[in-house]
N, C-alpha and C positions, 0 to 999 in steps of 0.2 A: 607558795601556791602555784607559781608557774611550773615548777618541777613536777608538782602533783598532776597538773593538767597533761603532762607528757606521758603519764602512766596509761597504758592501754585500758580501755573501758572494761574488758573482760577481767583484767587483773584488779582494777579498782573496785569491781563489784564483789570481790572475795570478802566475806564477812568473817569476823573472829568468833561469831556465836552460831550455834547450831539452830537452824530455822525450825527444826522439829521440836526440840526440847528447851530452846532458849537458854542454853548453857554454853559457856565458853569452851571452845575446842582446847583439849589438853594433850591428846595423843593422835598419832597418825597410824592408820592401818596400811601396812605395805602390801598386804595381800589383796585388799580391795582398792588400794590407792584412794582412801577416803580419810578426811579429818573426822575425829571422834570426840564427842563430849562424854562425860562419865556415864550418862544414860545410854548413849549409843553403844558403848562397850558392853553394857549389861544385856542389851536387847539383841545386838547383831554381831558382836565381835568377841565373844567370850573365848574362843579358841584361836584367835588370830594373833600374829606377831605384831606387836605394837611398839611405836617409838614415841618418846617424849618430844612434844613439839618444841619446847624450849631448847632442847639439845640439837635438834636437826636444823632449826632456823638459824642457829649461830653461824653455821658454815654454808648456808644455802646460797648466799650471794657468790661465794667463790667455790661452790661445790663442783665436783666433776660432772654432774648432770648438765649444768649450763654449758660447760665446756664441750660436752658431748653433743648437746643440742645445737650449739653454734657451729661445731664442726660438721654435724650432719646437715644443717641448712646450707653451709658453705659447699659441701660436697653435692647436695641436691642442685644448688644453683649452678655449680660447675657442670653437673650432668645435663641440666637444661640448656646451658650454653653450648655444650657439645652436641646435644640433640638438634638444637636450632641450626647450628653450623652444618651438621650432617644433612639435615633436610634441605638447607640452602644449597649444599653441594649436590645433593640428589636432584634438585630442580635444575641446576646448571647442567648436570649430566643428561637429564631428560631433554633439555633444550638443545644440547649438542647432538643428541641422538636424533631428535626431530629434524634438525637442519641437515644432518648427514643423510638421513633417509630421503629427505626432499631432494637433495643433490643426486642421490642414487636413482630416484624415480625420473628426474629430469634427464640424467645421462642415459638411462635405459630408453626413455622416449626418443632422445636424439639418435641413439644407435639404431632403434627400430625405424625411425624416419629415413636415416641414411641407407639402411639395408633395403627398405621398401622402395626408395627412390632408385636404387641400383637394380633391383629386380624389375621394377616398372620399365626402366630404360632398356633392359635386356629384352623383355617380352615385346616392347614396342618395336625394337630393332628386328626381332624375329618375325613379328607381324608384317612389317614393311618388306622384309626379305621374302616372305612367303607370297605376298602380293606381287612383288616384282617377278618372281619365278613364274607364277601362273599367268601373269600378264604377258610375259615374253612367250610363253607356250601358246597362249590363245592368239597373240598377234602373229606368230609364225604360221599358225594354222590358217588364220584369216588371209594372210598374204598369199599362201599357197592356193587357197580357193579363189582369191581375187585374180591370180594369174590365169587360172582356168576360165574365169569369167571373161577375161580379155580374149582368150582363144575362142570361146563361144561367140562373143561379139564379132570377132573377125570372120568366123565361119558364116554367121548370119549375113554379114555384109557381102561376103564372097558369093554365097549362094544367090542372094538377091541380084548381084551384078551379073552373075553367069546367066541367070534366067533371063535377064533383060538384054544383055549385049552379046553373049557368046554365040558361036555357031552351034548347029545341032551336034556336030562331032565333039566339040569342046564341052558342050553341055553334058553329053553322054559320059565321056571319060571323067569330066569334072565331078559329075554326080557320084561316080564310084569312089573318087578320092574323098569327096566330102562325107560319104557314108562311112568310110573307114575312120576318118577323123572323129565323126560323131560317136562311133562305137567306142573309141578310146575315151572320149569324154564321159560316155555312159558308164564305162568301167570305173572311171575315176569317181563319178557320183555314187556308184554302188559301193566303192571302197570307203567312201566317207561314212556310210551307215555303220560299217564294221569298224571304222577307225575310232579310237578313244577321243579323238579331237572334238566330237560332238557331245561328249558327256558334260553334264552340268558340273561346274567346279565351284565349290564353296569353301570359304575359310572357316575354320573352327578355332575357338579359343576356350580351352578348358582350364579354369583356374584351380589352383591347388585347394583341396578341402581345408587345409590349415588356414587359408585366408578367411574362409567362412567361419572357422572356429574363432578367429580374432573378432569378427563382427558379432558373434554370439556371446562373447565374454561380457560379464556384468561388472567385473572388477579385475584389476591387474595384481592384486596382492591382498594379504590379510594383515591387519594391525591388531596386535595383542599386547597385553600388559603382563609382565612376569615379576615375581618378587624373589629376593634373595635374603638370607639371614642377615640381620643387622651386625655391623662390625663394632658397634658401640658397647663398651663394657661399663656397667654401672659400678661406682666405687662405694656406694652406701652399703654398710654391713650392720644392720640393726641388731642382729643377734650378738655381734661382737660388742656393740655399744651397750646393749642391755647388761652385759656382764660388768660394765664399768660403772653402773649406777651405784648410788649410795648403799653401803652395806647395811643389812638389817640387823638391829639389835633386838633379840627376842625378848618379848615381855608378855606374859600371859595374865589372865584374870587374877591369879594368885599373887601377882606382884603389885596389884593396884590397891590403893587405899580408898575405900568407899567413903562417900560423904552422905550423912543422913539428911535427906531432903524433907521428909514429912513422916510423921508417926501416926499410925492409925490404931484405933482401939476396936477390937472385934468382940462383940458381945456374944456370950455363950448362951445357947438356948437350953 
């Protein structure tokens, strides 16, 4: 009883009697792969190749079919194991690729930072150098003008002192001298208008357009998924296995002995 419980339900449900005709199965149709009772043969399998059930069941337990099925299942299981292992390896490859790309992105970011820091330092130095240059230029100009301012101050003081304390003769000749000096200063003041020293000086910084391109970037790369043909080769060959199935022993309707089930009398009109 315990052994019977171990039989799969689908096998245990196999009946020895035809549910349609309530007759015991006697033959097997290899063409339709169906069990047949005598009435099944008459109705549906007249031209089929038939096998006697008593003959085929004798060797069914040790038949090549079970060996083929077991081998096929074994090969399918091996295929599944290979597929699972292949997918596991594929996952590991994907993980390694992701980590590698993350490293590449970080390294690229670091290189960009280093390069931008270098460019920033260079342009900061250029900016300071330009400022120092124009500052020196303006300071020299201011110094020159300041020197003439001192001369003008001195002339003002001398004229005031001459007017106050000098004699008439000294005042006369002094006035000629002061006039010549003033003309010189006037020429200097006129030259300032024509001199570039009075031009407004401005610093300009024109950033490379490529820097603006970086700011307008919405992403630094594209992530895509590609596929390649599988390297797994399946070992199951069902056509080859089918050739190993139980050989068919031809049996037609002419080889069957019919059994009289019921006799009918037909009245003649």
